[in-house]
Every structure is written in structure tokens, then in C-alpha cells.
ROBABA-296756 format. One record per residue (C-alpha): residue number from 1; residue in one letter; z, x, y. Coordinates in steps of 0.25 Angstrom, whole numbers, always signed. Layout:
N
+-----+------+-------+-------+-------+
!  nr ! rest !    c3 !    c1 !    c2 !
+-----+------+-------+-------+-------+
! NUM !    A !     Z !     X !     Y !
...
+-----+------+-------+-------+-------+
END
This chain:
198
+-----+------+-------+-------+-------+
!  nr ! rest !    c3 !    c1 !    c2 !
+-----+------+-------+-------+-------+
!   1 !    M !  -182 !  +189 !  +639 !
!   2 !    E !  -179 !  +174 !  +641 !
!   3 !    N !  -190 !  +164 !  +640 !
!   4 !    N !  -188 !  +150 !  +645 !
!   5 !    F !  -199 !  +142 !  +638 !
!   6 !    Y !  -192 !  +135 !  +627 !
!   7 !    A !  -179 !  +132 !  +635 !
!   8 !    M !  -188 !  +126 !  +645 !
!   9 !    I !  -196 !  +117 !  +634 !
!  10 !    S !  -182 !  +113 !  +629 !
!  11 !    R !  -180 !  +106 !  +643 !
!  12 !    M !  -190 !   +95 !  +639 !
!  13 !    K !  -178 !   +87 !  +634 !
!  14 !    Y !  -173 !   +86 !  +649 !
!  15 !    I !  -186 !   +79 !  +654 !
!  16 !    N !  -185 !   +64 !  +653 !
!  17 !    R !  -198 !   +56 !  +652 !
!  18 !    W !  -200 !   +42 !  +657 !
!  19 !    A !  -192 !   +45 !  +670 !
!  20 !    L !  -197 !   +33 !  +678 !
!  21 !    M !  -193 !   +23 !  +666 !
!  22 !    R !  -180 !   +17 !  +662 !
!  23 !    N !  -178 !   +23 !  +647 !
!  24 !    T !  -170 !   +17 !  +636 !
!  25 !    R !  -170 !   +31 !  +631 !
!  26 !    E !  -174 !   +43 !  +639 !
!  27 !    E !  -185 !   +52 !  +633 !
!  28 !    N !  -186 !   +67 !  +636 !
!  29 !    L !  -198 !   +76 !  +636 !
!  30 !    C !  -193 !   +83 !  +623 !
!  31 !    E !  -193 !   +70 !  +615 !
!  32 !    H !  -206 !   +66 !  +621 !
!  33 !    A !  -212 !   +80 !  +617 !
!  34 !    L !  -208 !   +79 !  +603 !
!  35 !    E !  -213 !   +65 !  +601 !
!  36 !    V !  -227 !   +69 !  +607 !
!  37 !    S !  -227 !   +82 !  +598 !
!  38 !    I !  -225 !   +73 !  +586 !
!  39 !    I !  -235 !   +63 !  +590 !
!  40 !    S !  -245 !   +74 !  +594 !
!  41 !    H !  -244 !   +80 !  +580 !
!  42 !    A !  -246 !   +67 !  +573 !
!  43 !    L !  -258 !   +64 !  +581 !
!  44 !    A !  -264 !   +77 !  +578 !
!  45 !    T !  -261 !   +76 !  +563 !
!  46 !    I !  -267 !   +62 !  +563 !
!  47 !    A !  -279 !   +68 !  +570 !
!  48 !    N !  -281 !   +79 !  +559 !
!  49 !    V !  -277 !   +71 !  +547 !
!  50 !    R !  -285 !   +58 !  +550 !
!  51 !    Y !  -296 !   +62 !  +560 !
!  52 !    G !  -300 !   +76 !  +555 !
!  53 !    K !  -295 !   +83 !  +568 !
!  54 !    N !  -290 !   +97 !  +566 !
!  55 !    L !  -279 !   +97 !  +577 !
!  56 !    N !  -267 !  +107 !  +577 !
!  57 !    T !  -256 !   +97 !  +575 !
!  58 !    E !  -245 !  +107 !  +578 !
!  59 !    K !  -251 !  +110 !  +591 !
!  60 !    A !  -252 !   +95 !  +594 !
!  61 !    A !  -237 !   +94 !  +592 !
!  62 !    L !  -234 !  +106 !  +601 !
!  63 !    I !  -243 !  +101 !  +612 !
!  64 !    G !  -236 !   +88 !  +611 !
!  65 !    L !  -222 !   +95 !  +611 !
!  66 !    Y !  -226 !  +103 !  +624 !
!  67 !    H !  -235 !   +93 !  +631 !
!  68 !    D !  -225 !   +89 !  +642 !
!  69 !    A !  -218 !  +102 !  +642 !
!  70 !    S !  -222 !  +104 !  +657 !
!  71 !    E !  -212 !   +92 !  +660 !
!  72 !    I !  -201 !  +102 !  +658 !
!  73 !    I !  -205 !  +107 !  +672 !
!  74 !    T !  -212 !   +95 !  +678 !
!  75 !    G !  -203 !   +84 !  +673 !
!  76 !    D !  -209 !   +71 !  +667 !
!  77 !    M !  -218 !   +65 !  +677 !
!  78 !    P !  -219 !   +50 !  +676 !
!  79 !    T !  -233 !   +45 !  +671 !
!  80 !    P !  -235 !   +36 !  +683 !
!  81 !    V !  -233 !   +48 !  +693 !
!  82 !    K !  -240 !   +58 !  +684 !
!  83 !    Y !  -253 !   +50 !  +682 !
!  84 !    Y !  -253 !   +43 !  +696 !
!  85 !    N !  -266 !   +49 !  +700 !
!  86 !    N !  -275 !   +61 !  +696 !
!  87 !    E !  -270 !   +70 !  +707 !
!  88 !    I !  -255 !   +68 !  +702 !
!  89 !    Q !  -260 !   +69 !  +688 !
!  90 !    T !  -267 !   +82 !  +690 !
!  91 !    A !  -256 !   +88 !  +699 !
!  92 !    F !  -246 !   +85 !  +688 !
!  93 !    Q !  -255 !   +91 !  +677 !
!  94 !    S !  -255 !  +104 !  +685 !
!  95 !    V !  -240 !  +104 !  +687 !
!  96 !    E !  -239 !  +102 !  +671 !
!  97 !    N !  -248 !  +113 !  +669 !
!  98 !    I !  -240 !  +122 !  +678 !
!  99 !    A !  -227 !  +118 !  +671 !
! 100 !    C !  -233 !  +122 !  +658 !
! 101 !    H !  -237 !  +136 !  +663 !
! 102 !    K !  -223 !  +137 !  +668 !
! 103 !    L !  -218 !  +134 !  +654 !
! 104 !    V !  -227 !  +144 !  +647 !
! 105 !    R !  -223 !  +155 !  +657 !
! 106 !    L !  -208 !  +153 !  +651 !
! 107 !    L !  -213 !  +159 !  +638 !
! 108 !    P !  -215 !  +174 !  +635 !
! 109 !    E !  -230 !  +178 !  +637 !
! 110 !    D !  -232 !  +179 !  +622 !
! 111 !    L !  -228 !  +165 !  +619 !
! 112 !    R !  -236 !  +158 !  +630 !
! 113 !    A !  -250 !  +156 !  +624 !
! 114 !    P !  -245 !  +147 !  +612 !
! 115 !    Y !  -238 !  +138 !  +622 !
! 116 !    E !  -249 !  +138 !  +632 !
! 117 !    S !  -258 !  +132 !  +621 !
! 118 !    I !  -248 !  +120 !  +619 !
! 119 !    L !  -244 !  +118 !  +634 !
! 120 !    F !  -258 !  +119 !  +640 !
! 121 !    K !  -271 !  +111 !  +635 !
! 122 !    R !  -281 !  +119 !  +628 !
! 123 !    P !  -295 !  +113 !  +625 !
! 124 !    E !  -294 !  +115 !  +610 !
! 125 !    D !  -281 !  +107 !  +610 !
! 126 !    E !  -287 !   +95 !  +618 !
! 127 !    Y !  -286 !   +85 !  +607 !
! 128 !    L !  -272 !   +89 !  +604 !
! 129 !    W !  -268 !   +87 !  +619 !
! 130 !    K !  -275 !   +73 !  +618 !
! 131 !    L !  -266 !   +70 !  +606 !
! 132 !    V !  -254 !   +75 !  +613 !
! 133 !    K !  -257 !   +66 !  +625 !
! 134 !    A !  -258 !   +54 !  +615 !
! 135 !    A !  -245 !   +58 !  +609 !
! 136 !    D !  -239 !   +58 !  +622 !
! 137 !    K !  -243 !   +44 !  +625 !
! 138 !    I !  -239 !   +39 !  +611 !
! 139 !    S !  -225 !   +46 !  +614 !
! 140 !    A !  -224 !   +38 !  +627 !
! 141 !    Y !  -228 !   +25 !  +620 !
! 142 !    I !  -217 !   +28 !  +610 !
! 143 !    K !  -207 !   +29 !  +621 !
! 144 !    C !  -212 !   +16 !  +627 !
! 145 !    M !  -211 !    +9 !  +614 !
! 146 !    E !  -196 !   +14 !  +613 !
! 147 !    E !  -192 !   +10 !  +627 !
! 148 !    T !  -199 !    -4 !  +626 !
! 149 !    G !  -193 !    -6 !  +612 !
! 150 !    S !  -179 !    -4 !  +618 !
! 151 !    G !  -182 !   -15 !  +628 !
! 152 !    N !  -186 !    -6 !  +639 !
! 153 !    T !  -197 !   -13 !  +647 !
! 154 !    E !  -198 !    -1 !  +657 !
! 155 !    F !  -208 !    +5 !  +647 !
! 156 !    S !  -216 !    -7 !  +644 !
! 157 !    K !  -227 !    -4 !  +654 !
! 158 !    A !  -227 !   +11 !  +650 !
! 159 !    M !  -228 !    +6 !  +636 !
! 160 !    E !  -240 !    -2 !  +639 !
! 161 !    S !  -248 !    +9 !  +647 !
! 162 !    I !  -245 !   +20 !  +636 !
! 163 !    H !  -249 !   +10 !  +625 !
! 164 !    N !  -262 !    +9 !  +632 !
! 165 !    L !  -264 !   +24 !  +633 !
! 166 !    V !  -260 !   +26 !  +618 !
! 167 !    Q !  -270 !   +16 !  +614 !
! 168 !    E !  -281 !   +23 !  +622 !
! 169 !    L !  -277 !   +36 !  +615 !
! 170 !    A !  -277 !   +29 !  +601 !
! 171 !    E !  -291 !   +24 !  +604 !
! 172 !    E !  -296 !   +38 !  +607 !
! 173 !    Y !  -288 !   +46 !  +596 !
! 174 !    P !  -287 !   +41 !  +582 !
! 175 !    E !  -275 !   +49 !  +579 !
! 176 !    V !  -268 !   +42 !  +591 !
! 177 !    S !  -272 !   +28 !  +585 !
! 178 !    D !  -267 !   +32 !  +572 !
! 179 !    F !  -253 !   +36 !  +577 !
! 180 !    V !  -252 !   +24 !  +586 !
! 181 !    T !  -256 !   +14 !  +575 !
! 182 !    E !  -248 !   +21 !  +563 !
! 183 !    F !  -236 !   +28 !  +570 !
! 184 !    L !  -233 !   +22 !  +583 !
! 185 !    P !  -228 !    +9 !  +579 !
! 186 !    A !  -216 !   +15 !  +571 !
! 187 !    Y !  -210 !   +20 !  +584 !
! 188 !    G !  -205 !    +6 !  +587 !
! 189 !    K !  -198 !    +5 !  +574 !
! 190 !    T !  -183 !    +7 !  +571 !
! 191 !    L !  -177 !   +18 !  +563 !
! 192 !    D !  -174 !    +9 !  +551 !
! 193 !    E !  -189 !    +4 !  +552 !
! 194 !    L !  -194 !   +18 !  +552 !
! 195 !    Q !  -185 !   +23 !  +541 !
! 196 !    S !  -189 !   +11 !  +532 !
! 197 !    G !  -204 !   +13 !  +534 !
! 198 !    Q !  -206 !    -1 !  +541 !
+-----+------+-------+-------+-------+
END
């Protein structure tokens, strides 16, 4: 019997982000998911090594990888619309939840439970989801850094507001603070600077 889950997940590459903004380089959902996965893993690792947490770093990476998978069905809803008011935000969360259930139903029954534990928030993974949210904001900030660094002022206001969100998260989570202080500045470097360790 054919199953469509993985083929559907592969369609993340067709979902473009920042649809309301003029981009110097388009970013698709697949690229964003990979970056969020990497940063989520980094945050969980920092939390374990430096702050005595006992987090499942691999699960953090997987949640990051799949955190926006519902957008394969819903599309990327622009932030100003998605968070316009509580009513719209609640309604959209319901739509995202339905989309995740649709995705899980594309799997054979015996494979559904492991993916449900990644696609749906569980109380035991609350801290991981908070780190994934932080990674998502850091990824968005990196996109703004890249765009403004290329002279695209379209992203200036977004960069300012996302910077404030990232700073709030850094004040709340020491692992986010460490990543922002130690690793984020390097995202503005050229390839030659990165290779030379400058």
C-alpha cells in the first residue's frame, strides 16, 4: 500500500516564507526548518552542557525540523495576519492542529505515534518547544540580518521587532543568551572571514 507522508513532507521546499516582503533571496520552508532544527539542537546542547539540563537534543532537532510542517497544507500565514488578534491566532492554531492531524493520517498506523510525539506538544516536552520557538525567532532574525546586509531596507522594521523578541528570550533562557552572544554575530561574516576564523 502506498503512503504519502514523506512525499508530502518533501513539499516543504515549495512553501515560500516572507510572502509580503520583497526578498533579495527567497527562503523556503525546507531551508527554514533545517536552520531551526540546527539551532534547536544547539540550544538544547548548551542547556545540557552549561546549565545542567537533561534535554533530549535529538528530539529538539526533530521538533525543530517539523515545527512548521502544517504549512505544507495551510501555507505560510504572514505574521501580521496570524497574530492580528487573539481570535485569529486561536483560529489559526486550530487550523494548524487539523493540518498536523491530516499529515499524521498519511502514515501507516504503526508509524503514527512517534510522529505524533514530534508534531504535537506534549507536557513533558514543554521546555523543548520553548527552545524551538526561540530557534524559530533566531532563524527569522538571521534572515533579516541577511536581507538588510544585502541593502534590503524592506526588512529593517522586521529586524528591529524580531531583535526585541530574541532579546526577551535571551533574558529568560540562558542558553539563548549564550547562542546570541557567541554564535549569532558570525552569521554576518563573509565566507573568507568564517574560514579564517576572524
